[in-house]
C-alpha positions as CSV (number, residue, x, y, z in Angstrom):
1,X,-44.4,-18.0,57.1
2,X,-43.2,-16.3,53.9
3,X,-45.6,-16.2,51.1
4,X,-44.7,-16.3,47.4
5,X,-44.6,-12.9,45.7
6,X,-47.0,-12.7,42.8
7,X,-45.7,-11.3,39.6
8,X,-46.6,-7.6,39.2
9,X,-49.1,-7.1,36.4
10,X,-49.2,-3.3,36.6
11,X,-47.8,-1.2,33.8
12,X,-45.2,0.4,36.1
13,X,-43.9,-3.0,37.1
14,X,-43.7,-4.2,33.5
15,X,-41.8,-1.0,32.5
16,X,-39.4,-1.4,35.4
17,X,-38.7,-5.0,34.5
18,X,-38.2,-4.0,30.9
19,X,-35.7,-1.4,32.0
20,X,-33.8,-3.9,34.1
21,X,-33.6,-6.4,31.2
22,X,-32.5,-3.6,28.9
23,X,-29.7,-2.4,31.2
24,X,-28.6,-6.0,31.8
25,X,-27.5,-6.3,28.2
26,X,-24.1,-4.6,27.8
27,X,-24.2,-1.9,25.2
28,X,-21.1,-3.3,23.5
29,X,-20.6,-7.1,23.4
30,X,-17.4,-8.9,22.3
31,X,-16.7,-12.5,21.3
32,X,-14.0,-14.5,19.6
33,X,-13.5,-18.1,18.4
34,X,-10.3,-20.0,17.6
35,X,-12.3,-22.9,16.1
36,X,-11.3,-23.9,12.6
37,X,-14.7,-25.1,11.5
38,X,-17.3,-22.6,10.3
39,X,-20.2,-24.1,12.3
40,X,-18.3,-24.1,15.6
41,X,-16.9,-20.6,15.0
42,X,-20.4,-19.3,14.3
43,X,-21.7,-21.0,17.5
44,X,-19.0,-19.5,19.6
45,X,-19.6,-16.0,18.3
46,X,-23.4,-16.2,18.7
47,X,-23.0,-17.6,22.2
48,X,-20.5,-14.9,23.1
49,X,-22.6,-11.9,22.0
50,X,-26.0,-13.3,22.8
51,X,-29.3,-12.8,21.0
52,X,-30.4,-9.4,22.3
53,X,-31.1,-6.8,19.6
54,X,-28.0,-5.7,17.7
55,X,-27.7,-2.5,15.7
56,X,-24.4,-3.5,14.0
57,X,-22.2,-6.5,14.2
58,X,-18.5,-5.9,13.2
59,X,-16.8,-9.1,12.1
60,X,-13.0,-9.3,11.9
61,X,-11.9,-12.6,10.4
62,X,-8.5,-14.3,9.8
63,X,-8.1,-15.2,6.1
64,X,-7.8,-18.9,7.3
65,X,-11.6,-18.8,7.6
66,X,-14.1,-18.2,4.8
67,X,-15.4,-14.8,5.8
68,X,-18.6,-15.0,3.7
69,X,-19.6,-18.5,5.1
70,X,-19.0,-17.3,8.7
71,X,-21.2,-14.2,8.1
72,X,-23.9,-16.3,6.4
73,X,-23.9,-18.6,9.5
74,X,-24.3,-15.7,11.9
75,X,-27.1,-14.2,9.7
76,X,-28.9,-17.5,9.9
77,X,-28.6,-17.7,13.6
78,X,-29.4,-14.0,14.1
79,X,-32.0,-13.1,11.4
80,X,-32.0,-9.5,10.4
81,X,-28.6,-8.6,11.9
82,X,-26.5,-6.0,10.0
83,X,-23.0,-7.4,9.5
84,X,-19.9,-5.5,8.2
85,X,-16.3,-6.5,8.4
86,X,-13.2,-7.7,6.7
87,X,-10.2,-10.1,6.5
88,X,-7.3,-9.2,8.8
89,X,-3.6,-9.4,9.4
90,X,-4.3,-10.5,12.9
91,X,-7.1,-9.9,15.4
92,X,-7.5,-8.0,18.6
93,X,-9.7,-10.2,20.7
94,X,-11.2,-9.8,24.3
95,X,-8.0,-11.5,25.4
96,X,-5.5,-9.4,23.4
97,X,-3.7,-10.2,20.1
98,X,-4.5,-13.4,18.4
99,X,-4.1,-14.8,14.9
100,X,-6.4,-17.4,13.1
101,X,-9.6,-16.3,14.9
102,X,-13.0,-15.0,14.1
103,X,-13.6,-12.0,16.3
104,X,-16.8,-9.9,16.6
105,X,-18.1,-6.8,18.3
106,X,-21.9,-6.2,18.6
107,X,-23.2,-2.7,19.1
108,X,-26.5,-3.1,21.0
109,X,-29.9,-1.5,20.5
110,X,-31.1,0.9,21.7
111,X,-27.7,2.5,22.5
112,X,-26.6,2.4,18.8
113,X,-28.1,3.2,15.4
114,X,-26.1,2.2,12.4
115,X,-26.4,3.0,8.6
116,X,-23.9,1.2,6.4
117,X,-23.1,1.9,2.8
118,X,-21.0,0.0,0.2
119,X,-18.5,1.9,-1.9
120,X,-17.6,0.0,-5.0
121,X,-15.3,0.2,-7.0
122,X,-13.2,2.0,-4.4
123,X,-10.5,2.8,-6.9
124,X,-12.8,5.0,-8.9
125,X,-14.4,6.8,-5.9
126,X,-14.6,10.5,-6.7
127,X,-15.3,13.7,-4.8
128,X,-18.6,14.2,-6.6
129,X,-19.6,10.7,-5.7
130,X,-18.6,11.4,-2.2
131,X,-20.8,14.4,-2.0
132,X,-23.8,12.4,-3.2
133,X,-23.0,9.6,-0.8
134,X,-22.7,12.0,2.1
135,X,-26.0,13.6,1.4
136,X,-27.8,10.3,0.9
137,X,-26.2,8.6,3.9
138,X,-26.9,11.6,6.2
139,X,-30.5,11.6,5.2
140,X,-31.0,7.9,5.5
141,X,-29.3,7.9,8.9
142,X,-31.3,10.9,10.1
143,X,-34.5,9.0,9.3
144,X,-33.3,5.9,11.1
145,X,-32.5,8.0,14.2
146,X,-35.9,9.7,14.2
147,X,-34.7,12.4,16.6
148,X,-33.3,10.0,19.2
149,X,-30.5,11.6,21.2
150,X,-26.8,10.9,20.6
151,X,-23.7,11.9,18.7
152,X,-22.5,10.5,15.4
153,X,-19.2,9.1,14.1
154,X,-18.2,7.3,10.9
155,X,-16.4,3.9,10.6
156,X,-14.7,2.9,7.4
157,X,-13.3,-0.5,6.5
158,X,-11.5,-0.8,3.1
159,X,-9.7,-3.2,0.8
160,X,-6.1,-3.0,2.1
161,X,-4.6,-3.8,-1.3
162,X,-6.7,-1.4,-3.4
163,X,-4.0,1.4,-3.2
164,X,-7.0,3.8,-3.0
165,X,-7.3,4.5,0.7
166,X,-5.8,8.0,0.4
167,X,-8.6,9.0,-2.0
168,X,-11.3,7.4,0.2
169,X,-10.1,9.1,3.4
170,X,-9.7,12.4,1.7
171,X,-13.1,12.4,0.1
172,X,-15.0,11.0,3.1
173,X,-13.2,13.2,5.6
174,X,-14.1,16.3,3.6
175,X,-17.7,15.5,2.7
176,X,-18.7,14.2,6.1
177,X,-17.6,17.6,7.6
178,X,-18.1,17.6,11.4
179,X,-18.6,13.8,11.7
180,X,-15.3,12.2,12.9
181,X,-14.0,9.4,10.7
182,X,-11.9,6.5,11.8
183,X,-11.2,3.1,10.2
184,X,-8.7,0.5,8.9
185,X,-7.6,-1.4,5.8
186,X,-8.3,-5.1,5.6
187,X,-5.3,-7.5,5.7
188,X,-4.4,-11.1,4.7
189,X,-1.8,-12.2,7.3
190,X,1.0,-10.4,5.5
191,X,0.6,-12.5,2.3
192,X,-0.3,-9.4,0.3
193,X,-2.4,-11.4,-2.2
194,X,-6.0,-10.6,-1.6
195,X,-8.0,-8.7,1.1
196,X,-11.8,-8.7,1.4
197,X,-14.4,-6.5,2.9
198,X,-17.9,-7.7,3.9
199,X,-21.4,-6.3,4.0
200,X,-24.1,-8.8,4.8
201,X,-22.8,-12.2,3.7
202,X,-21.1,-11.0,0.5
203,X,-17.3,-10.3,0.4
204,X,-15.8,-7.9,-2.1
205,X,-12.4,-6.6,-3.4
206,X,-11.8,-3.0,-4.4
207,X,-14.5,-1.9,-2.1
208,X,-15.1,-0.1,1.2
209,X,-17.8,0.0,3.8
210,X,-18.6,3.3,5.4
211,X,-21.0,3.3,8.4
212,X,-22.6,6.2,10.2
213,X,-23.2,5.3,13.8
214,X,-25.1,7.3,16.4
215,X,-24.9,6.5,20.1
216,X,-26.0,7.8,23.4
217,X,-22.7,6.6,24.9
218,X,-19.9,9.1,25.4
219,X,-17.1,8.4,22.9
220,X,-13.8,9.7,21.7
221,X,-12.0,9.0,18.4
222,X,-8.2,8.9,18.6
223,X,-4.9,8.2,16.9
224,X,-1.5,7.5,18.5
225,X,1.9,6.5,17.4
226,X,5.3,5.9,19.0
227,X,7.6,7.5,16.4
228,X,9.3,10.9,16.3
229,X,11.4,12.5,13.5
230,X,15.2,12.0,13.5
231,X,17.6,14.5,11.9
232,X,18.1,12.2,8.9
233,X,16.2,13.9,6.1
234,X,15.5,12.5,2.6
235,X,13.8,13.7,-0.5
236,X,11.8,11.5,-2.9
237,X,13.3,12.3,-6.3
238,X,11.5,9.7,-8.4
239,X,8.2,8.0,-7.6
240,X,5.0,6.5,-9.0
241,X,2.3,7.5,-6.5
242,X,-0.5,5.4,-8.1
243,X,1.6,2.3,-7.4
244,X,3.0,3.6,-4.1
245,X,6.4,3.0,-5.6
246,X,9.6,5.1,-4.8
247,X,12.5,4.5,-7.2
248,X,14.9,7.2,-6.1
249,X,15.7,8.9,-2.8
250,X,18.1,11.8,-2.8
251,X,18.7,11.0,-6.5
252,X,20.1,7.6,-5.5
253,X,18.4,4.1,-5.9
254,X,15.7,4.1,-3.2
255,X,16.6,0.9,-1.4
256,X,20.3,1.7,-1.3
257,X,19.8,5.2,0.0
258,X,17.3,4.1,2.7
259,X,19.6,1.3,3.8
260,X,22.6,3.8,4.0
261,X,20.6,6.2,6.1
262,X,19.8,3.6,8.7
263,X,23.2,2.0,8.6
264,X,22.4,-1.3,6.9
265,X,22.9,-3.1,3.6
266,X,20.0,-3.6,1.1
267,X,20.2,-7.4,1.9
268,X,19.3,-6.6,5.5
269,X,16.1,-4.8,4.7
270,X,13.2,-7.0,6.1
271,X,9.7,-6.4,7.5
272,X,11.1,-6.1,11.1
273,X,13.5,-3.4,9.9
274,X,10.7,-1.5,8.1
275,X,8.6,-1.9,11.3
276,X,11.3,-0.4,13.6
277,X,12.7,2.3,11.2
278,X,9.8,3.8,9.2
279,X,9.8,7.2,7.6
280,X,7.7,10.2,8.7
281,X,6.3,13.2,6.8
282,X,5.2,16.3,8.6
283,X,1.7,17.6,7.8
284,X,0.0,20.4,9.7
285,X,2.6,20.4,12.5
286,X,2.3,16.6,13.1
287,X,4.4,13.7,12.0
288,X,2.6,10.9,10.1
289,X,4.3,7.6,9.4
290,X,4.9,6.3,5.9
291,X,5.7,2.5,6.2
292,X,7.7,0.6,3.6
293,X,6.1,-2.6,2.5
294,X,9.0,-4.3,0.6
295,X,12.1,-4.0,-1.5
296,X,11.6,-4.8,-5.1
297,X,14.0,-6.6,-7.4
298,X,14.9,-3.3,-9.2
299,X,15.9,-1.6,-6.0
300,X,12.7,0.4,-5.6
301,X,10.6,0.5,-2.5
302,X,6.9,-0.2,-2.2
303,X,5.0,1.7,0.5
304,X,1.7,1.2,2.3
305,X,0.8,4.9,1.5
306,X,1.1,6.9,-1.7
307,X,4.4,8.9,-1.9
308,X,4.8,11.6,-4.4
309,X,8.0,13.2,-5.9
310,X,9.4,16.1,-3.9
311,X,8.1,14.9,-0.6
312,X,10.6,15.5,2.2
313,X,10.7,12.8,4.9
314,X,12.7,11.9,8.0
315,X,13.8,8.6,9.3
316,X,11.8,7.9,12.4
317,X,13.0,7.0,15.9
318,X,10.9,4.9,18.2
319,X,9.8,6.0,21.6
320,X,8.4,3.8,24.4
321,X,5.4,2.1,22.8
322,X,4.0,0.7,26.0
323,X,4.2,4.0,27.9
324,X,2.6,5.7,24.9
325,X,-0.3,3.3,25.1
326,X,-0.7,3.7,28.8
327,X,-0.9,7.5,28.4
328,X,-3.4,7.1,25.5
329,X,-5.8,4.9,27.6
330,X,-5.6,7.2,30.6
331,X,-6.4,10.2,28.4
332,X,-9.3,8.2,26.8
333,X,-10.7,7.3,30.2
334,X,-10.9,10.9,31.1
335,X,-12.4,11.9,27.8
336,X,-15.3,9.3,28.1
337,X,-16.2,9.8,31.7
338,X,-13.6,7.9,33.7
339,X,-14.4,4.3,32.6
340,X,-13.8,2.6,29.2
341,X,-16.8,0.4,28.1
342,X,-15.0,-0.7,25.0
343,X,-12.5,0.3,22.3
344,X,-12.9,-0.5,18.6
345,X,-9.3,-0.4,17.5
346,X,-7.4,-0.5,14.2
347,X,-3.7,-1.3,14.8
348,X,-1.1,-1.5,12.0
349,X,0.3,-4.9,11.3
350,X,3.8,-3.5,11.4
351,X,3.3,-2.5,15.0
352,X,2.5,-6.2,15.7
353,X,5.8,-7.2,14.0
354,X,7.7,-4.6,16.0
355,X,6.1,-5.7,19.3
356,X,6.8,-9.4,18.4
357,X,10.5,-8.5,17.7
358,X,10.8,-6.6,21.0
359,X,8.9,-9.2,23.0
360,X,6.2,-6.7,23.9
361,X,3.2,-8.7,22.7
362,X,2.2,-10.2,26.1
363,X,2.4,-6.9,27.8
364,X,0.4,-5.0,25.2
365,X,-2.2,-7.8,24.9
366,X,-2.8,-7.5,28.7
367,X,-3.1,-3.7,28.3
368,X,-5.6,-4.1,25.4
369,X,-7.6,-6.7,27.4
370,X,-7.7,-4.5,30.5
371,X,-9.1,-1.6,28.3
372,X,-11.6,-3.8,26.5
373,X,-10.1,-3.3,23.0
374,X,-11.4,-5.3,20.1
375,X,-10.4,-4.9,16.4
376,X,-7.8,-6.1,14.0
377,X,-4.3,-5.6,12.6
378,X,-4.5,-3.5,9.5
379,X,-2.6,-2.6,6.3
380,X,-3.2,1.0,7.0
381,X,-5.4,3.3,9.2
382,X,-7.8,6.1,8.4
383,X,-8.2,9.1,10.7
384,X,-10.1,12.1,9.5
385,X,-8.9,13.0,6.0
386,X,-5.6,11.0,6.4
387,X,-4.6,7.5,5.4
388,X,-1.7,6.7,7.8
389,X,0.6,3.8,8.7
390,X,2.0,2.3,11.9
391,X,-0.5,3.9,14.2
392,X,-3.2,2.7,16.6
393,X,-6.5,4.4,15.8
394,X,-10.0,3.8,16.9
395,X,-12.9,4.9,19.0
396,X,-13.3,4.6,22.8
397,X,-16.7,4.4,24.4
398,X,-17.7,5.2,28.0
399,X,-20.4,3.7,30.0
400,X,-24.1,4.6,29.6
401,X,-25.3,7.3,31.9
402,X,-29.0,6.9,32.8
403,X,-31.2,10.0,32.1
């Protein structure tokens, strides 16, 4: 006859059970909700990520939802949780691309330690302020880590309509030195009216959140794009960089000259055209995309990045987007130990438009789901000291390796 096994009361047994419970909690937990009501959306997110200790909760929210109310509901359900996030131009959920959702990723304790900081106003952020911030943030984060093992990276989420991301990326990329920086600009479903960033349960404009994160998981920051330079060169001959406005290209009205170079009329210039035929500038031996946002009534072009007079650019040609992503994920798998635990991704909204136009969304959604990507569609991406457009940037994590 079998006898019931008594619970082990010895310290070794308790430690072993604690270890089992700890390892049963995934180091990175993802959740999404398509519910329209705040209460139901909060319940879905909390149920999806669970109540195990969280070092940082990233919240990516469609502008159809009240971001501050959703965050307040999560804080009430999970007291003490640190929440940072933004409004989006679409969400990357555990099931691929979606719109109109609330999507979250929880970085679990003890695998992660996070120290967030609010930058406000973002438009006045200076190099000297950046130096003070870096010193303070590094010190605060070091105290929080208390010598625990791991490597550190920085995440940045910024107001996507501030027109200040260049300054932010340049300053942070410089003052954080060896710490890799990656991030994205908040969106508002291509309405271009108001974007918001969040820290706690308070949303803000003209602000950015920078977060130092230390983890014992292997990770790799990355940036990829599917455009290469064509032979069609152009020179910006008149511009207002502070407004990201180009009025003349090759000494001709900007919209007319751009349309001529790509073989269209000004009346044909639409977001799908801008998504498929952006411009690129070469910096340090690499091509960086400069996306056009819109044509203005005076024939000027508004960009998602600052463009100065005298800049030489090329019209870009698209390569195979899907093949580029497959190669990217294969390289990331090798970089993080053979298996991707999760990817926090920042994907330009114009890539979504292009994929929708070319009927690639289902295929890329499956690819993202298979590689456990979660994130949002952005109005720009930050990578190192660069603010870029029409790229997929982010950070990939491998699985935890027991000591």
